N, C-alpha and C positions, 0 to 999 in steps of 0.2 A: 537635726531632730525631726522625728516623724511629723508630717503634716505642715512642716515649715518650709516655705519657699527658700530655695538657696539664694544667697546673696551674690550679686554680680557686681564686679567693680565697674566704675563708670567707663564707658567706651572711650578709647583713645582716638585721637585724630588718625584717620586712615593714612594720610600722607606722612604724618610724623612717625608712624610706627616703623621700627627698623625691620619688622617682619613683612612689611608691605612696601617694597622698594618703589622708587619713583617710576621705573620702567613699567611695573605692573599697573600703576595708576594711569600712566599715559596710554597703555594698551587698551584701556576701557574707552578711550576717546575714539572718535571716528578717524581712521587713517586718511581717507581722501581729503577730509576737511583740513586736517592738520598739514598735510603735504601741500595743499593748495595755498594755505596761509603762508607757509614757509617759502615755497618755491615760486609763487606767482610773480613777486617783484623781479625775480631772476629771469623768468620767462619774458617779461616785458623788455628786458635789455637785449634779448636775442635779436630783435629787429635791427639793432645797430651793431651786430657782431662784426668783429674784424680781427685779423691776426697780423697787424702791421709790424709787430716786433718779433714775429716768429722767425727763428733761424732754421733753415732746412739744409740737408746735405747738398753740396755742390755736385753738379752732374757734368761729366766731361766726355765728349766724343773725341776719340783718338785715332789717328791714322799714321801708321809707320810704313814708310817706303824704304827703298834701299839706301837713299841718301838723306832723308829728312824725317822729322817728326812734326806732326801738326795736331794741335789740340784746340778745341773750342769748349770753354768751360762756362757753364751757366751758374752764377753765384750771386751772393749779395754784395754788390759793389760797395755799399755803404759800410757794411761790417768789416770788409777787408781793408778799405782805406782808413777807417777809424782805428783799426787794430784790436777789435773786440776778440777775446779768446773764445772761439766757437767750439772748442773741444770740451768745455765744461758747462756750457750754457745752451739753452734752446729758446731763449727770449732775450732780446737786447735790453729790456727793462731791468734785467738782473745784473747788468754790467755797470760799473761806475762811468763808463764812456757813453751811456745811453743818450745823453744830451747831444753829444757830438754826432751820434748816429742820426738822431732826429733832424739835426741841422742839415746833414747831407741828404736825407730823405726829402727835405723840402726844396732842394735844388731842382731846376729843370734837368731833363735827361742829358742835354748837351754839356751842361756845366759839371755834372757828376762824371761824365766820360772824360772831361778835361782833367778833373781832379785825379781820377784813376790813372790816366796816362802820365801825369806828373809824378805820381807815387810809384810808377812801374819799377824803377830800379830797386827800390826797397822791397816791393812785393815779389819781384822775380827772385830776390835772394832767398825767399822762403820756399821756392820750388826746388825739388830734388829730382831732376831728370838725368838719367844715366844711360850710357851705352857701355855695357860691361862695367868696369870700375871708373870710367871717365865721366865726369860731370859735364852736362851740356849747358849751353848759354841760350836761354829762350829770348827770342825777339818778338816784341809786341807787334801784331798786325792790325788789330782793330778792337774797338770797345763799343758795343752797342747796348745802350740802356733802354729797356722797354718803357714805353710811355704809358705810365699808369697815373692818370690825373687825380685819382682819389688818394690823398696822402694817408688815409686810414688803412690802405692796403699795401702789402709789400710789393716790391718790384724786382725783377731780375736784371742782371747785367750779363751780357754774353761777350766773353773775352776770347779772342783768337790769337794764338802765338805759335811760332815755329822754332825749330832748332835744327841746325845742320849736324848730321851724324859724322863721326870720324871714319876714316878708312877702316875696312874690315867688315866683319859680319856679326860683331857682338850684339846681342839682343838689347832691347830697351826696357828699362824699368821706370816706373813713375811713382813719385811720392811728394809730399809737401809737409811743411811744418805743422805741428799739432794745432796751433791757434787758428788755422784755416778750417778746422773741423773735418767731419767725414767727407769722403770723396767717392762718388760713383763713377766708374770707368766703363765706357761702352766703345767697343771697337767698331770703327767705320769701315765699310767696304768688305765686310766679311760674310754678307748674306745671312742665311738663317743660322749659321754656326758662329755668329759674332760672340766674341769674348766679353763678358761683363764681370764686374767685381765691385764689391762694396768695401771700401778701405776705411777702417776706423782711424782716428788720428794717430799718426806714427807708423801706420802700416805702409807696405809697398806692394805694387802690383806684381803679378807673375812676369817673368821675362817674356817680352813680345818680340818674336823674330822679325827681322827686317823683310818687308815686302811679302810677308806670309800671314795667313790667318791662323790664329790659335784655336785649334779644334779641341774643345773640351768634351770629354766623355759624359754620358748621362750619369754615370755613377759619381764622377767628380762634381758635376753640377748639383746632384741630389745632396751629397754630403756638404758641399759648400753652403747651400741654401738652408740646410738644417742649422748650421752655425749662425747664419744671418737671422733666421727666425728666432732662435734662442736668444740672441743678443737683442732682438727687438723687444723681448720681455725683460731679460736680465742682462745688462742694467738699464737699458734705454726706456723701457715701457713702464714707468712708475705708475701711470694712470691705470694701465691694465693690471699691474700687480695689486693695486688697492682694490680694484673691482673683484679680483679673485679672492682677496682676503675678506672682502665683504660677503662673498658666498661662504667662505670658510667659517666666519664667526656667526653665521645663522645657526648652524648645528654641526656638532662633531660626529654625529651618527653617520655611518658610512653610506647608507642608502640615500638620504636626502642630499648629502654632499655630492655623491656621484651623479645623481639625477640632475642637479643644478649645473654641474660642470659639463655633463653631456649635452644639456640643452644649450648652454653657452657655446660649446664647441661646434655643434651642428649649425647653429645660426651664423657664427662668424666665419665658418668654412664656406657656407653658401654665398654670403655677400663678398667674401674675399675673392672667390672665383668669378662671380658675376661682375664685380667692379674691375678686376684685372683684365677681363675680356672686353671691357667697355660697354657692357650691357646695362650697368647701373652707374649713374653719375650724380653725386650730390656734393656740393661745395664743402670743402674742409671747414669753412667759416661757420657752417651749420653743424656738421658732424662732431667736430672737436668739442664745442661747448656742450652738446648733448651727451657726449661720452662722460664729461665731468659731472653732468646731472645724474647720469646713470649710477655713478659711484655714490653720490649723495643719497639717491633713492633707496638702493639696496641696503645701505647702512642704516637709514632711518627705519626701514621696514624691519630690520633686525631687532630694533628697540621696541617698536610699537606693535608689531604683529609676529610674535615668536612662534606661532603654530604654522606648520607647513600646509599649503593648499595648492590647488591648481593655478591660482593667481600668481604665485611666486614663480612657478615654472614658466608661465606665459611672459611675465615681466623679464625674467632672465633671458629667455629666448629673444625677445624683442630687443633688449639691450645688446645681446650678442650680435645681432644684425648691424648695429651701429659700430661696434668694435671691429667687425670684419671690414667695414669701410675704412676705418682708421688704419688697419693693417695694409689694406690695398694701396693707400697713398704712399706708404714707404716702399712697398714692393714695386709700384709703378715707376719710381725713380730709378730703379735698377735697369730698366729697359730690357727685360727678358727677351731673348731671341725666340722667334717662332718655333725653331727646331728643339729648343730646350724649355719651352714655356711650361708644359705640363709637369716635367721633371722638377723644374725649379719651384713651381707653385706647390707641389706636393711636399718637397723638401722644406720649404719655408713654413708650411702649415705644421709639419711634424716638429720642426724646431720650436714653433710657438707652443705646441702642446707640451713638449718637454719643459719649456720655461714655466708654463702654468703648473705642471706637476711638481716642479722643483719648489715653487712658491708654497704649494700646499704641504709638501713634505717638510719643508723648513718650519712652517707654522705648526705642524703636528709635533715636530721635535721640541719646539720651544714651549708650547702650551698644551699639547695633547694630553700630557700626564694629569692635567687639572680638570679634564673634561667631565669626570664623574664626581667632582667635588660639588657640594651644594652651593658653594659661593662662586662657582665658575662664571655663571652668566652675569651676576651682579658685579663681580670684581674684575673680570677680564673681557667677556664678550661685549657687554654694553659700553664700557668706557672705550674699548677699541673701536666699536661702531660709531660712537660719537666723534672720535678723532677722525675717522675715515670720512664721515659725513661733512665735517667742517672743511677738510682738505678739498673734497670734491666741490663744495660750494665756493671756496676761494678760487679754485681753478676755473670754475664757470665764470666768475666775475673777471678773472684775469684774462680769459679768452674772449670776453665781450666788452663790457664797459671800460675796463682798465686797459684794454688794448687800443682804444681809440686815441 
């Protein structure tokens, strides 16, 4: 009616309103304060960070002469003696045999070497060394366990064994049973053209001619390291996959997505190269927990700060530097020869990029159709980001306080 004030219904609680989702309420709060409250206890644990239960690929230096094969393998003696299946795990805590592993880790180096020597007949049965079709019998020469007095840190065992080659000139191939995990092969005495290979569980090396150097072409090296880089993302790099998905769920618009991925790529390419050249060295016990925190941070920022700004690009670039160091640890185990270093490095990085793009394309196929829906952020992006943040936080704890 004219002159009459319109009646208004009583205001509803902002938080209770279905039109005012929780994510919008939280975004009104100060992000730095919230993040400090959530992450500060985790940062305090970093001082005691350790990766005592981390499983890494074994690294083998191999020399093939006309009459014999000699291999020196650096591996986790505790994991091999215990019988932990390293093909499906990257942490001994995930194995039902973790208590047995811890008991061996507590032994002095000499006692672990004795246990390894006693178990050698069974361990050797898992080695598949061949000259042509003929299987070789490896003879144990020595077991050297690195003296690492801090039980909170992993230690390596260096195992040397030889095998006599049969008459003829049949080349040698190397493999071992799946449960021993990935194996890096580096040819000894080959100078700058040394052959290197990363064998996934169940794979075999290329034939190694007797007394000769396997000269791999630049093209072959480039293509092989593309595959290695791709596999470092899919399926091995779950932490890197979640970080990329954290970028994806920030926005489905092409420009912000491309800018974030570009910042991440430039950063991890830089530190990958610098760390591979030995110009930057930061312990994995620091980098790996921080990579987990980077996953949590970008996911929380997706929820609390949905608008894109320069800060987001700076954060993504900074975290990209960390992830590049993570890539470098894996690449360093391969022992790239100087003559193939640049080729292998570029190929590895290209493979990593292919892996990241595959993750983004898969996410687009799965949820891209919903990007223009009004409920996309509330129903898909925010819940996915919460899940990613929780996984990242758990990984941080797993790589710090739970690893002790």
